[in-house]
N, C-alpha and C positions, 0 to 999 in steps of 0.2 A: 690093367683098374684105370679107371678113369676117375681123379677125388677131384671136385670140385668146393674151393674155400668158399664158406658160409658169408656173405656179408655180412661184415659188422655194421650197426646204426648209427647214424650218425646224431650223436645229441647233441639237438638245435636249441642257440640260448635264447632266450624272450627277445632279444631286437630283431634279431633273425627271423623267429618267424612273427614277429610282427608285420616285417619290412617284404619279408615273402609275400604276404597276407596285402601286401597295400594296391590301388588299382594302375599305379603310373610311374614311368620310370624316367629320366634322365639322366645322361651320362655323358660323361667329361674324361679326355686324354690328357696328361701329362706326359714330362718328361723324365725318364727311371730312375731310380731310385732305390733301398735296398729297407723291404720290407718293413724288418727290424726299427733302423729309422723312424717311418713313416711311421710309425704305430707309437713309438714315446716321444715324437712328437704332438699328435693329436692326443693322447693321453695326456699330457700337459696342456695344451690348448691349440683344440678343433680349429680355431680359424690362421691358424697356419696354415693349412689346408688353399687356405685365401693363396698364399706365397710360393707356389707353386708353377713352374713353366709349362706352359701349353707346349703339347707336341709340336714338331713342324713335321708332319707326312709326307714332303718334297723331302728333305732331307732322311729321315730313317724311320723307318717303319718295322724295325726286327726288336724295339723294346721299349717299351710303354710302362705308363703304370692309368687305370682307368677306375676313376672313380663313377660308378653309380648311385646315382639318389632315386630313393623307394618314397612317396608319397602322397596324401591322399588331392584327393581334387579341389578343394579350401585348403592343402595346406596345412592344417590343425597338427599332423603329425609330417614326421620326415624322420626318413634312415638311411644310412649310406657307409658302404664299405667300399674300400680301396685293393685292387688288385694288381698285383705285376702280371703284364704278359710278356714272353718269351718266344719270335715267330709265330704268334699270335695262338699261344698255349698257356693257359694257365697256371703261373709260375709260383702263386706265393699271394696269401690277401691278410691285409689286418679284420681284425675282429667286427662285427656292425656294431655302429654310435649312433645315441641317438641323438639328431642333429637337428637344426633349427630353421623358419623358413628366411631369415635373415643370410645365416650361412650357405645355404644352397644360390640362392641371387647372387650371390657375391661370387661367388665361383664361378656361375653361370653368366654373368657378364663379362667376366676374362675374356669367354668368347666369341662374343658377339651375339646370343643369342637372348632368347628374351621366356619373360615367364609370366 
């Protein structure tokens, strides 16, 4: 007999619901850190995200942090999440945070991207 385990329904936070409804996204990658460390840093001050080092794709592609920004076209609402990837599989994630346009702009400028 085969028994299929019923998939548990994930409870979404308000930030995650809002982020998933945003029409635009922008992704940036950083050098890997422990997710617990990143969560603690972001809980104390979100602008510590701007101190993370960009990942060097030519040197190491196996592990990296990816920050995904979700935002409205007029930048009135900005949400973000930081996820740890090992060998292109997501192995950890911070909670979703409500950010600001200034935080997104300062983080993305480190990569030479424009907003």
